[in-house]
All heavy atoms as a GROMACS GRO file, in nm:
protein
  598
    1HIS      N    1   9.514   9.238   8.532
    1HIS     CA    2   9.623   9.144   8.502
    1HIS      C    3   9.587   9.003   8.543
    1HIS      O    4   9.536   8.981   8.654
    1HIS     CB    5   9.749   9.192   8.579
    1HIS     CG    6   9.862   9.096   8.567
    1HIS    ND1    7   9.931   9.079   8.449
    1HIS    CD2    8   9.920   9.013   8.656
    1HIS    CE1    9  10.027   8.989   8.468
    1HIS    NE2   10  10.023   8.950   8.592
    2VAL      N   11   9.609   8.909   8.456
    2VAL     CA   12   9.583   8.769   8.482
    2VAL      C   13   9.716   8.699   8.505
    2VAL      O   14   9.805   8.702   8.421
    2VAL     CB   15   9.510   8.702   8.361
    2VAL    CG1   16   9.488   8.554   8.388
    2VAL    CG2   17   9.379   8.774   8.335
    3PRO      N   18   9.734   8.636   8.622
    3PRO     CA   19   9.860   8.569   8.650
    3PRO      C   20   9.878   8.440   8.568
    3PRO      O   21   9.781   8.377   8.527
    3PRO     CB   22   9.851   8.536   8.797
    3PRO     CG   23   9.707   8.526   8.825
    3PRO     CD   24   9.639   8.623   8.732
    4ASP      N   25  10.003   8.401   8.546
    4ASP     CA   26  10.032   8.276   8.478
    4ASP      C   27  10.028   8.159   8.574
    4ASP      O   28   9.992   8.047   8.536
    4ASP     CB   29  10.173   8.282   8.415
    4ASP     CG   30  10.181   8.387   8.305
    4ASP    OD1   31  10.086   8.398   8.226
    4ASP    OD2   32  10.283   8.457   8.300
    5VAL      N   33  10.064   8.186   8.698
    5VAL     CA   34  10.064   8.084   8.802
    5VAL      C   35  10.036   8.149   8.934
    5VAL      O   36  10.072   8.266   8.955
    5VAL     CB   37  10.202   8.009   8.806
    5VAL    CG1   38  10.314   8.099   8.837
    5VAL    CG2   39  10.199   7.891   8.900
    6ILE      N   40   9.967   8.079   9.025
    6ILE     CA   41   9.950   8.132   9.159
    6ILE      C   42  10.017   8.034   9.257
    6ILE      O   43  10.016   7.914   9.240
    6ILE     CB   44   9.801   8.152   9.199
    6ILE    CG1   45   9.716   8.027   9.183
    6ILE    CG2   46   9.741   8.265   9.117
    6ILE    CD1   47   9.576   8.042   9.238
    7LEU      N   48  10.081   8.094   9.357
    7LEU     CA   49  10.152   8.022   9.460
    7LEU      C   50  10.076   8.042   9.590
    7LEU      O   51  10.062   8.155   9.636
    7LEU     CB   52  10.296   8.073   9.470
    7LEU     CG   53  10.385   8.014   9.575
    7LEU    CD1   54  10.403   7.865   9.552
    7LEU    CD2   55  10.518   8.085   9.578
    8LEU      N   56  10.026   7.933   9.648
    8LEU     CA   57   9.942   7.939   9.766
    8LEU      C   58   9.994   7.852   9.874
    8LEU      O   59  10.039   7.737   9.847
    8LEU     CB   60   9.800   7.894   9.728
    8LEU     CG   61   9.726   7.967   9.621
    8LEU    CD1   62   9.601   7.892   9.582
    8LEU    CD2   63   9.691   8.107   9.670
    9ASP      N   64   9.988   7.899   9.998
    9ASP     CA   65  10.012   7.811  10.111
    9ASP      C   66   9.884   7.734  10.136
    9ASP      O   67   9.774   7.786  10.120
    9ASP     CB   68  10.050   7.895  10.236
    9ASP     CG   69  10.121   7.814  10.340
    9ASP    OD1   70  10.086   7.694  10.356
    9ASP    OD2   71  10.210   7.867  10.407
   10ILE      N   72   9.894   7.606  10.170
   10ILE     CA   73   9.772   7.530  10.197
   10ILE      C   74   9.700   7.582  10.318
   10ILE      O   75   9.578   7.595  10.319
   10ILE     CB   76   9.804   7.381  10.206
   10ILE    CG1   77   9.846   7.330  10.068
   10ILE    CG2   78   9.685   7.300  10.258
   10ILE    CD1   79   9.889   7.184  10.065
   11VAL      N   80   9.776   7.617  10.424
   11VAL     CA   81   9.717   7.669  10.547
   11VAL      C   82   9.726   7.818  10.546
   11VAL      O   83   9.837   7.876  10.547
   11VAL     CB   84   9.787   7.610  10.673
   11VAL    CG1   85   9.728   7.667  10.796
   11VAL    CG2   86   9.779   7.457  10.671
   12MET      N   87   9.608   7.884  10.540
   12MET     CA   88   9.602   8.030  10.539
   12MET      C   89   9.484   8.071  10.626
   12MET      O   90   9.392   7.994  10.644
   12MET     CB   91   9.584   8.085  10.397
   12MET     CG   92   9.692   8.049  10.301
   12MET     SD   93   9.685   8.129  10.136
   12MET     CE   94   9.514   8.124  10.094
   13PRO      N   95   9.483   8.196  10.678
   13PRO     CA   96   9.370   8.241  10.754
   13PRO      C   97   9.248   8.263  10.667
   13PRO      O   98   9.261   8.291  10.548
   13PRO     CB   99   9.418   8.372  10.816
   13PRO     CG  100   9.532   8.414  10.731
   13PRO     CD  101   9.591   8.293  10.670
   14ARG      N  102   9.132   8.250  10.725
   14ARG     CA  103   9.001   8.273  10.660
   14ARG      C  104   8.966   8.172  10.556
   14ARG      O  105   8.860   8.114  10.556
   14ARG     CB  106   8.992   8.412  10.606
   14ARG     CG  107   8.999   8.520  10.712
   14ARG     CD  108   8.971   8.656  10.656
   14ARG     NE  109   9.003   8.755  10.753
   14ARG     CZ  110   9.032   8.878  10.725
   14ARG    NH1  111   9.025   8.921  10.601
   14ARG    NH2  112   9.061   8.961  10.821
   15MET      N  113   9.050   8.153  10.455
   15MET     CA  114   9.022   8.057  10.348
   15MET      C  115   9.152   7.982  10.321
   15MET      O  116   9.256   8.043  10.302
   15MET     CB  117   8.979   8.132  10.222
   15MET     CG  118   8.950   8.040  10.105
   15MET     SD  119   8.919   8.125   9.949
   15MET     CE  120   8.780   8.228   9.993
   16ASP      N  121   9.148   7.848  10.322
   16ASP     CA  122   9.271   7.775  10.297
   16ASP      C  123   9.307   7.783  10.148
   16ASP      O  124   9.225   7.818  10.061
   16ASP     CB  125   9.264   7.631  10.346
   16ASP     CG  126   9.166   7.542  10.276
   16ASP    OD1  127   9.149   7.558  10.153
   16ASP    OD2  128   9.106   7.455  10.341
   17GLY      N  129   9.430   7.745  10.116
   17GLY     CA  130   9.480   7.754   9.982
   17GLY      C  131   9.407   7.670   9.882
   17GLY      O  132   9.392   7.702   9.765
   18ILE      N  133   9.360   7.554   9.928
   18ILE     CA  134   9.287   7.462   9.842
   18ILE      C  135   9.154   7.525   9.797
   18ILE      O  136   9.120   7.520   9.678
   18ILE     CB  137   9.265   7.325   9.908
   18ILE    CG1  138   9.402   7.257   9.933
   18ILE    CG2  139   9.177   7.237   9.825
   18ILE    CD1  140   9.397   7.136  10.021
   19GLU      N  141   9.084   7.588   9.890
   19GLU     CA  142   8.958   7.650   9.856
   19GLU      C  143   8.981   7.770   9.762
   19GLU      O  144   8.908   7.789   9.665
   19GLU     CB  145   8.884   7.694   9.982
   19GLU     CG  146   8.750   7.760   9.955
   19GLU     CD  147   8.650   7.667   9.889
   19GLU    OE1  148   8.660   7.544   9.904
   19GLU    OE2  149   8.559   7.718   9.821
   20LEU      N  150   9.085   7.847   9.790
   20LEU     CA  151   9.115   7.961   9.702
   20LEU      C  152   9.153   7.911   9.562
   20LEU      O  153   9.110   7.970   9.461
   20LEU     CB  154   9.232   8.044   9.762
   20LEU     CG  155   9.276   8.165   9.681
   20LEU    CD1  156   9.158   8.260   9.649
   20LEU    CD2  157   9.385   8.239   9.753
   21ALA      N  158   9.227   7.804   9.554
   21ALA     CA  159   9.263   7.744   9.426
   21ALA      C  160   9.138   7.701   9.348
   21ALA      O  161   9.129   7.721   9.228
   21ALA     CB  162   9.359   7.629   9.445
   22ARG      N  163   9.045   7.640   9.418
   22ARG     CA  164   8.919   7.598   9.354
   22ARG      C  165   8.845   7.719   9.294
   22ARG      O  166   8.802   7.719   9.182
   22ARG     CB  167   8.829   7.531   9.454
   22ARG     CG  168   8.843   7.384   9.458
   22ARG     CD  169   8.722   7.323   9.529
   22ARG     NE  170   8.770   7.200   9.588
   22ARG     CZ  171   8.797   7.180   9.715
   22ARG    NH1  172   8.774   7.274   9.803
   22ARG    NH2  173   8.843   7.067   9.758
   23LYS      N  174   8.835   7.824   9.373
   23LYS     CA  175   8.766   7.945   9.325
   23LYS      C  176   8.839   8.008   9.208
   23LYS      O  177   8.776   8.052   9.110
   23LYS     CB  178   8.748   8.044   9.441
   23LYS     CG  179   8.650   7.998   9.544
   23LYS     CD  180   8.636   8.095   9.658
   23LYS     CE  181   8.546   8.038   9.766
   23LYS     NZ  182   8.413   8.092   9.761
   24ALA      N  183   8.971   8.014   9.215
   24ALA     CA  184   9.049   8.070   9.104
   24ALA      C  185   9.036   7.986   8.980
   24ALA      O  186   9.028   8.039   8.868
   24ALA     CB  187   9.197   8.082   9.148
   25SER      N  188   9.031   7.853   8.996
   25SER     CA  189   9.016   7.762   8.881
   25SER      C  190   8.878   7.776   8.814
   25SER      O  191   8.867   7.753   8.696
   25SER     CB  192   9.040   7.620   8.923
   25SER     OG  193   9.173   7.598   8.958
   26GLU      N  194   8.779   7.811   8.895
   26GLU     CA  195   8.647   7.836   8.836
   26GLU      C  196   8.651   7.958   8.744
   26GLU      O  197   8.585   7.960   8.642
   26GLU     CB  198   8.542   7.856   8.947
   26GLU     CG  199   8.508   7.729   9.022
   26GLU     CD  200   8.419   7.757   9.143
   26GLU    OE1  201   8.371   7.873   9.160
   26GLU    OE2  202   8.398   7.663   9.221
   27ILE      N  203   8.728   8.056   8.785
   27ILE     CA  204   8.741   8.178   8.703
   27ILE      C  205   8.826   8.154   8.579
   27ILE      O  206   8.792   8.199   8.470
   27ILE     CB  207   8.799   8.294   8.789
   27ILE    CG1  208   8.703   8.329   8.901
   27ILE    CG2  209   8.833   8.414   8.704
   27ILE    CD1  210   8.761   8.419   9.006
   28ASP      N  211   8.937   8.081   8.599
   28ASP     CA  212   9.027   8.051   8.489
   28ASP      C  213   9.072   7.907   8.498
   28ASP      O  214   9.170   7.875   8.568
   28ASP     CB  215   9.148   8.144   8.493
   28ASP     CG  216   9.246   8.123   8.381
   28ASP    OD1  217   9.223   8.033   8.294
   28ASP    OD2  218   9.348   8.194   8.375
   29PRO      N  219   9.005   7.814   8.428
   29PRO     CA  220   9.040   7.672   8.434
   29PRO      C  221   9.184   7.639   8.388
   29PRO      O  222   9.234   7.534   8.422
   29PRO     CB  223   8.937   7.604   8.342
   29PRO     CG  224   8.825   7.703   8.330
   29PRO     CD  225   8.887   7.839   8.345
   30GLU      N  226   9.244   7.729   8.311
   30GLU     CA  227   9.380   7.706   8.260
   30GLU      C  228   9.488   7.756   8.358
   30GLU      O  229   9.606   7.737   8.334
   30GLU     CB  230   9.395   7.774   8.124
   30GLU     CG  231   9.302   7.720   8.019
   30GLU     CD  232   9.323   7.571   7.992
   30GLU    OE1  233   9.436   7.526   7.981
   30GLU    OE2  234   9.219   7.498   7.989
   31LEU      N  235   9.446   7.821   8.464
   31LEU     CA  236   9.539   7.875   8.561
   31LEU      C  237   9.625   7.764   8.622
   31LEU      O  238   9.573   7.662   8.664
   31LEU     CB  239   9.464   7.951   8.674
   31LEU     CG  240   9.547   8.018   8.776
   31LEU    CD1  241   9.634   8.131   8.720
   31LEU    CD2  242   9.456   8.075   8.886
   32LYS      N  243   9.752   7.790   8.628
   32LYS     CA  244   9.846   7.692   8.688
   32LYS      C  245   9.859   7.724   8.836
   32LYS      O  246   9.867   7.841   8.874
   32LYS     CB  247   9.979   7.698   8.618
   32LYS     CG  248   9.963   7.658   8.473
   32LYS     CD  249  10.091   7.669   8.396
   32LYS     CE  250  10.067   7.628   8.252
   32LYS     NZ  251  10.188   7.618   8.177
   33ILE      N  252   9.856   7.619   8.919
   33ILE     CA  253   9.853   7.639   9.064
   33ILE      C  254   9.969   7.563   9.129
   33ILE      O  255  10.000   7.448   9.090
   33ILE     CB  256   9.719   7.588   9.118
   33ILE    CG1  257   9.605   7.669   9.058
   33ILE    CG2  258   9.720   7.591   9.273
   33ILE    CD1  259   9.468   7.611   9.085
   34MET      N  260  10.031   7.627   9.222
   34MET     CA  261  10.138   7.567   9.302
   34MET      C  262  10.112   7.594   9.448
   34MET      O  263  10.083   7.704   9.486
   34MET     CB  264  10.271   7.628   9.258
   34MET     CG  265  10.389   7.558   9.317
   34MET     SD  266  10.538   7.624   9.235
   34MET     CE  267  10.657   7.554   9.344
   35PHE      N  268  10.122   7.486   9.526
   35PHE     CA  269  10.103   7.495   9.672
   35PHE      C  270  10.237   7.484   9.744
   35PHE      O  271  10.326   7.413   9.699
   35PHE     CB  272  10.013   7.384   9.721
   35PHE     CG  273   9.873   7.391   9.677
   35PHE    CD1  274   9.824   7.314   9.576
   35PHE    CD2  275   9.783   7.480   9.740
   35PHE    CE1  276   9.691   7.319   9.536
   35PHE    CE2  277   9.653   7.491   9.698
   35PHE     CZ  278   9.608   7.408   9.597
   36ILE      N  279  10.249   7.553   9.856
   36ILE     CA  280  10.359   7.530   9.949
   36ILE      C  281  10.294   7.487  10.082
   36ILE      O  282  10.183   7.527  10.113
   36ILE     CB  283  10.446   7.656   9.967
   36ILE    CG1  284  10.368   7.774  10.017
   36ILE    CG2  285  10.519   7.688   9.838
   36ILE    CD1  286  10.452   7.898  10.051
   37THR      N  287  10.365   7.403  10.155
   37THR     CA  288  10.310   7.357  10.283
   37THR      C  289  10.421   7.317  10.377
   37THR      O  290  10.527   7.269  10.332
   37THR     CB  291  10.212   7.239  10.261
   37THR    OG1  292  10.156   7.204  10.389
   37THR    CG2  293  10.280   7.118  10.202
   38GLY      N  294  10.397   7.334  10.503
   38GLY     CA  295  10.486   7.286  10.608
   38GLY      C  296  10.445   7.151  10.660
   38GLY      O  297  10.508   7.095  10.747
   39PHE      N  298  10.335   7.099  10.605
   39PHE     CA  299  10.280   6.973  10.650
   39PHE      C  300  10.299   6.869  10.541
   39PHE      O  301  10.216   6.856  10.451
   39PHE     CB  302  10.131   6.988  10.686
   39PHE     CG  303  10.110   7.094  10.789
   39PHE    CD1  304  10.064   7.222  10.754
   39PHE    CD2  305  10.128   7.066  10.923
   39PHE    CE1  306  10.044   7.318  10.846
   39PHE    CE2  307  10.110   7.164  11.020
   39PHE     CZ  308  10.068   7.291  10.981
   40ALA      N  309  10.408   6.794  10.548
   40ALA     CA  310  10.442   6.697  10.443
   40ALA      C  311  10.334   6.592  10.423
   40ALA      O  312  10.316   6.540  10.315
   40ALA     CB  313  10.574   6.628  10.477
   41ALA      N  314  10.259   6.563  10.529
   41ALA     CA  315  10.154   6.458  10.522
   41ALA      C  316  10.024   6.509  10.462
   41ALA      O  317   9.932   6.429  10.440
   41ALA     CB  318  10.129   6.400  10.659
   42VAL      N  319  10.013   6.637  10.431
   42VAL     CA  320   9.890   6.689  10.375
   42VAL      C  321   9.866   6.630  10.237
   42VAL      O  322   9.954   6.629  10.151
   42VAL     CB  323   9.892   6.844  10.362
   42VAL    CG1  324   9.775   6.895  10.285
   42VAL    CG2  325   9.900   6.904  10.501
   43VAL      N  326   9.748   6.578  10.216
   43VAL     CA  327   9.711   6.520  10.086
   43VAL      C  328   9.603   6.610  10.028
   43VAL      O  329   9.500   6.637  10.093
   43VAL     CB  330   9.658   6.378  10.099
   43VAL    CG1  331   9.615   6.324   9.966
   43VAL    CG2  332   9.764   6.289  10.161
   44LEU      N  333   9.625   6.658   9.907
   44LEU     CA  334   9.523   6.738   9.842
   44LEU      C  335   9.408   6.653   9.801
   44LEU      O  336   9.424   6.540   9.758
   44LEU     CB  337   9.585   6.806   9.716
   44LEU     CG  338   9.705   6.897   9.741
   44LEU    CD1  339   9.755   6.949   9.606
   44LEU    CD2  340   9.668   7.011   9.832
   45ASN      N  341   9.286   6.707   9.815
   45ASN     CA  342   9.171   6.628   9.775
   45ASN      C  343   9.154   6.625   9.626
   45ASN      O  344   9.214   6.701   9.550
   45ASN     CB  345   9.043   6.669   9.850
   45ASN     CG  346   9.030   6.818   9.866
   45ASN    OD1  347   9.106   6.894   9.809
   45ASN    ND2  348   8.932   6.859   9.943
   46SER      N  349   9.072   6.534   9.578
   46SER     CA  350   9.061   6.490   9.440
   46SER      C  351   9.079   6.592   9.330
   46SER      O  352   9.171   6.578   9.250
   46SER     CB  353   8.928   6.418   9.420
   46SER     OG  354   8.824   6.508   9.449
   47ASP      N  355   8.997   6.696   9.321
   47ASP     CA  356   9.004   6.782   9.202
   47ASP      C  357   9.134   6.862   9.196
   47ASP      O  358   9.188   6.882   9.089
   47ASP     CB  359   8.882   6.874   9.194
   47ASP     CG  360   8.862   6.964   9.314
   47ASP    OD1  361   8.911   6.928   9.423
   47ASP    OD2  362   8.800   7.068   9.298
   48MET      N  363   9.191   6.906   9.308
   48MET     CA  364   9.315   6.981   9.303
   48MET      C  365   9.435   6.886   9.286
   48MET      O  366   9.531   6.922   9.222
   48MET     CB  367   9.336   7.062   9.433
   48MET     CG  368   9.247   7.184   9.442
   48MET     SD  369   9.285   7.311   9.318
   48MET     CE  370   9.148   7.296   9.208
   49ALA      N  371   9.426   6.766   9.343
   49ALA     CA  372   9.538   6.672   9.335
   49ALA      C  373   9.556   6.620   9.190
   49ALA      O  374   9.666   6.588   9.148
   49ALA     CB  375   9.517   6.555   9.429
   50THR      N  376   9.447   6.613   9.115
   50THR     CA  377   9.456   6.560   8.982
   50THR      C  378   9.474   6.667   8.873
   50THR      O  379   9.497   6.637   8.759
   50THR     CB  380   9.330   6.474   8.947
   50THR    OG1  381   9.214   6.558   8.961
   50THR    CG2  382   9.321   6.356   9.038
   51LYS      N  383   9.464   6.791   8.915
   51LYS     CA  384   9.479   6.901   8.816
   51LYS      C  385   9.624   6.892   8.762
   51LYS      O  386   9.718   6.889   8.838
   51LYS     CB  387   9.454   7.037   8.886
   51LYS     CG  388   9.455   7.152   8.788
   51LYS     CD  389   9.400   7.272   8.860
   51LYS     CE  390   9.418   7.404   8.790
   51LYS     NZ  391   9.415   7.412   8.650
   52ARG      N  392   9.638   6.890   8.634
   52ARG     CA  393   9.766   6.867   8.566
   52ARG      C  394   9.875   6.961   8.613
   52ARG      O  395   9.992   6.919   8.633
   52ARG     CB  396   9.747   6.879   8.417
   52ARG     CG  397   9.869   6.855   8.334
   52ARG     CD  398   9.838   6.863   8.187
   52ARG     NE  399   9.768   6.983   8.147
   52ARG     CZ  400   9.827   7.098   8.115
   52ARG    NH1  401   9.957   7.107   8.121
   52ARG    NH2  402   9.756   7.203   8.078
   53ASP      N  403   9.845   7.086   8.633
   53ASP     CA  404   9.949   7.188   8.660
   53ASP      C  405   9.970   7.211   8.810
   53ASP      O  406  10.038   7.304   8.848
   53ASP     CB  407   9.916   7.316   8.592
   53ASP     CG  408   9.914   7.301   8.441
   53ASP    OD1  409   9.996   7.222   8.390
   53ASP    OD2  410   9.832   7.364   8.375
   54THR      N  411   9.911   7.132   8.895
   54THR     CA  412   9.924   7.152   9.039
   54THR      C  413  10.050   7.088   9.092
   54THR      O  414  10.076   6.970   9.068
   54THR     CB  415   9.801   7.098   9.114
   54THR    OG1  416   9.683   7.159   9.063
   54THR    CG2  417   9.810   7.122   9.264
   55ARG      N  418  10.128   7.164   9.165
   55ARG     CA  419  10.250   7.111   9.229
   55ARG      C  420  10.244   7.148   9.377
   55ARG      O  421  10.186   7.245   9.414
   55ARG     CB  422  10.376   7.176   9.170
   55ARG     CG  423  10.398   7.153   9.024
   55ARG     CD  424  10.467   7.020   9.000
   55ARG     NE  425  10.465   6.988   8.861
   55ARG     CZ  426  10.565   7.001   8.775
   55ARG    NH1  427  10.679   7.042   8.816
   55ARG    NH2  428  10.552   6.969   8.648
   56VAL      N  429  10.312   7.067   9.460
   56VAL     CA  430  10.323   7.092   9.601
   56VAL      C  431  10.470   7.096   9.639
   56VAL      O  432  10.544   7.003   9.608
   56VAL     CB  433  10.249   6.984   9.684
   56VAL    CG1  434  10.267   7.014   9.833
   56VAL    CG2  435  10.105   6.976   9.647
   57LEU      N  436  10.512   7.204   9.702
   57LEU     CA  437  10.650   7.219   9.747
   57LEU      C  438  10.649   7.227   9.898
   57LEU      O  439  10.578   7.308   9.956
   57LEU     CB  440  10.707   7.348   9.689
   57LEU     CG  441  10.856   7.378   9.714
   57LEU    CD1  442  10.942   7.267   9.654
   57LEU    CD2  443  10.895   7.513   9.655
   58SER      N  444  10.724   7.139   9.963
   58SER     CA  445  10.725   7.132  10.108
   58SER      C  446  10.823   7.234  10.166
   58SER      O  447  10.933   7.255  10.112
   58SER     CB  448  10.766   6.991  10.156
   58SER     OG  449  10.668   6.899  10.120
   59LYS      N  450  10.780   7.294  10.276
   59LYS     CA  451  10.867   7.385  10.350
   59LYS      C  452  10.955   7.304  10.444
   59LYS      O  453  10.912   7.201  10.491
   59LYS     CB  454  10.786   7.483  10.436
   59LYS     CG  455  10.699   7.577  10.359
   59LYS     CD  456  10.625   7.661  10.462
   59LYS     CE  457  10.500   7.722  10.410
   59LYS     NZ  458  10.423   7.792  10.512
   60PRO      N  459  11.074   7.346  10.475
   60PRO     CA  460  11.139   7.463  10.418
   60PRO      C  461  11.195   7.430  10.282
   60PRO      O  462  11.221   7.315  10.248
   60PRO     CB  463  11.252   7.491  10.518
   60PRO     CG  464  11.287   7.356  10.570
   60PRO     CD  465  11.156   7.279  10.575
   61PHE      N  466  11.206   7.530  10.200
   61PHE     CA  467  11.263   7.512  10.066
   61PHE      C  468  11.360   7.631  10.041
   61PHE      O  469  11.353   7.732  10.100
   61PHE     CB  470  11.156   7.506   9.957
   61PHE     CG  471  11.057   7.621   9.962
   61PHE    CD1  472  11.086   7.741   9.904
   61PHE    CD2  473  10.936   7.605  10.028
   61PHE    CE1  474  10.994   7.845   9.907
   61PHE    CE2  475  10.842   7.707  10.033
   61PHE     CZ  476  10.875   7.830   9.972
   62HIS      N  477  11.448   7.607   9.944
   62HIS     CA  478  11.542   7.712   9.904
   62HIS      C  479  11.480   7.788   9.787
   62HIS      O  480  11.405   7.734   9.707
   62HIS     CB  481  11.673   7.650   9.864
   62HIS     CG  482  11.747   7.587   9.977
   62HIS    ND1  483  11.812   7.658  10.074
   62HIS    CD2  484  11.765   7.456  10.010
   62HIS    CE1  485  11.866   7.577  10.160
   62HIS    NE2  486  11.839   7.453  10.124
   63LEU      N  487  11.516   7.914   9.775
   63LEU     CA  488  11.466   7.995   9.666
   63LEU      C  489  11.494   7.931   9.529
   63LEU      O  490  11.410   7.929   9.443
   63LEU     CB  491  11.528   8.137   9.671
   63LEU     CG  492  11.484   8.234   9.564
   63LEU    CD1  493  11.334   8.253   9.564
   63LEU    CD2  494  11.556   8.367   9.577
   64LYS      N  495  11.612   7.872   9.516
   64LYS     CA  496  11.647   7.806   9.393
   64LYS      C  497  11.550   7.694   9.358
   64LYS      O  498  11.507   7.677   9.244
   64LYS     CB  499  11.789   7.749   9.407
   64LYS     CG  500  11.861   7.726   9.278
   64LYS     CD  501  12.002   7.676   9.309
   64LYS     CE  502  12.101   7.745   9.220
   64LYS     NZ  503  12.238   7.697   9.242
   65GLY      N  504  11.507   7.616   9.459
   65GLY     CA  505  11.411   7.509   9.437
   65GLY      C  506  11.276   7.563   9.402
   65GLY      O  507  11.205   7.508   9.315
   66LEU      N  508  11.235   7.672   9.465
   66LEU     CA  509  11.106   7.734   9.432
   66LEU      C  510  11.107   7.784   9.287
   66LEU      O  511  11.010   7.756   9.214
   66LEU     CB  512  11.082   7.853   9.529
   66LEU     CG  513  10.959   7.940   9.494
   66LEU    CD1  514  10.831   7.856   9.502
   66LEU    CD2  515  10.954   8.059   9.587
   67LEU      N  516  11.212   7.852   9.248
   67LEU     CA  517  11.222   7.901   9.111
   67LEU      C  518  11.218   7.786   9.008
   67LEU      O  519  11.152   7.794   8.904
   67LEU     CB  520  11.346   7.985   9.094
   67LEU     CG  521  11.348   8.117   9.170
   67LEU    CD1  522  11.482   8.188   9.156
   67LEU    CD2  523  11.236   8.209   9.127
   68ARG      N  524  11.288   7.678   9.040
   68ARG     CA  525  11.290   7.560   8.952
   68ARG      C  526  11.151   7.501   8.935
   68ARG      O  527  11.104   7.471   8.825
   68ARG     CB  528  11.385   7.456   9.008
   68ARG     CG  529  11.401   7.332   8.917
   68ARG     CD  530  11.508   7.233   8.969
   68ARG     NE  531  11.497   7.207   9.111
   68ARG     CZ  532  11.588   7.243   9.205
   68ARG    NH1  533  11.698   7.308   9.167
   68ARG    NH2  534  11.572   7.213   9.332
   69GLU      N  535  11.077   7.488   9.046
   69GLU     CA  536  10.940   7.436   9.039
   69GLU      C  537  10.845   7.530   8.966
   69GLU      O  538  10.758   7.484   8.889
   69GLU     CB  539  10.888   7.406   9.178
   69GLU     CG  540  10.953   7.285   9.243
   69GLU     CD  541  10.936   7.158   9.160
   69GLU    OE1  542  10.823   7.128   9.115
   69GLU    OE2  543  11.038   7.089   9.138
   70VAL      N  544  10.858   7.660   8.986
   70VAL     CA  545  10.774   7.755   8.913
   70VAL      C  546  10.801   7.743   8.764
   70VAL      O  547  10.707   7.742   8.682
   70VAL     CB  548  10.794   7.901   8.964
   70VAL    CG1  549  10.729   8.003   8.873
   70VAL    CG2  550  10.740   7.915   9.105
   71GLU      N  551  10.926   7.731   8.727
   71GLU     CA  552  10.960   7.715   8.583
   71GLU      C  553  10.899   7.588   8.527
   71GLU      O  554  10.847   7.587   8.416
   71GLU     CB  555  11.112   7.712   8.564
   71GLU     CG  556  11.175   7.850   8.577
   71GLU     CD  557  11.327   7.842   8.567
   71GLU    OE1  558  11.388   7.735   8.564
   71GLU    OE2  559  11.388   7.954   8.564
   72ARG      N  560  10.902   7.479   8.603
   72ARG     CA  561  10.838   7.353   8.559
   72ARG      C  562  10.689   7.369   8.538
   72ARG      O  563  10.633   7.320   8.440
   72ARG     CB  564  10.863   7.241   8.658
   72ARG     CG  565  11.005   7.193   8.653
   72ARG     CD  566  11.025   7.079   8.754
   72ARG     NE  567  11.164   7.040   8.758
   72ARG     CZ  568  11.219   6.974   8.854
   72ARG    NH1  569  11.149   6.933   8.958
   72ARG    NH2  570  11.346   6.943   8.851
   73VAL      N  571  10.625   7.438   8.630
   73VAL     CA  572  10.480   7.460   8.620
   73VAL      C  573  10.451   7.543   8.494
   73VAL      O  574  10.358   7.515   8.418
   73VAL     CB  575  10.423   7.529   8.747
   73VAL    CG1  576  10.286   7.580   8.725
   73VAL    CG2  577  10.429   7.432   8.864
   74LEU      N  578  10.527   7.651   8.475
   74LEU     CA  579  10.505   7.734   8.357
   74LEU      C  580  10.535   7.664   8.226
   74LEU      O  581  10.471   7.695   8.126
   74LEU     CB  582  10.591   7.863   8.370
   74LEU     CG  583  10.548   7.958   8.479
   74LEU    CD1  584  10.649   8.072   8.493
   74LEU    CD2  585  10.410   8.014   8.454
   75ASP      N  586  10.628   7.569   8.225
   75ASP     CA  587  10.660   7.496   8.104
   75ASP      C  588  10.564   7.381   8.074
   75ASP      O  589  10.565   7.327   7.965
   75ASP     CB  590  10.803   7.440   8.113
   75ASP     CG  591  10.908   7.551   8.105
   75ASP    OD1  592  10.875   7.662   8.057
   75ASP    OD2  593  11.024   7.525   8.147
   76ALA      N  594  10.481   7.346   8.174
   76ALA     CA  595  10.390   7.233   8.157
   76ALA      C  596  10.277   7.264   8.062
   76ALA      O  597  10.237   7.375   8.041
   76ALA     CB  598  10.333   7.192   8.292
   0.00000   0.00000   0.00000
């Protein structure tokens, strides 16, 4: 199964979300990526920040807001 979008936390054990997103994008360049983070000041580095379908949602967030952002990513 190939996902339409992946939702990653930027800070994760072993491999951060940005690195995982890079690896996933190498496998599927059309994959849409969405990050969540508790660190509002985190700036994504160049290739992930400029990827058209990349979104960042700051924690805490409401489920309704998450669903709205996922729909936007899928519609992009």
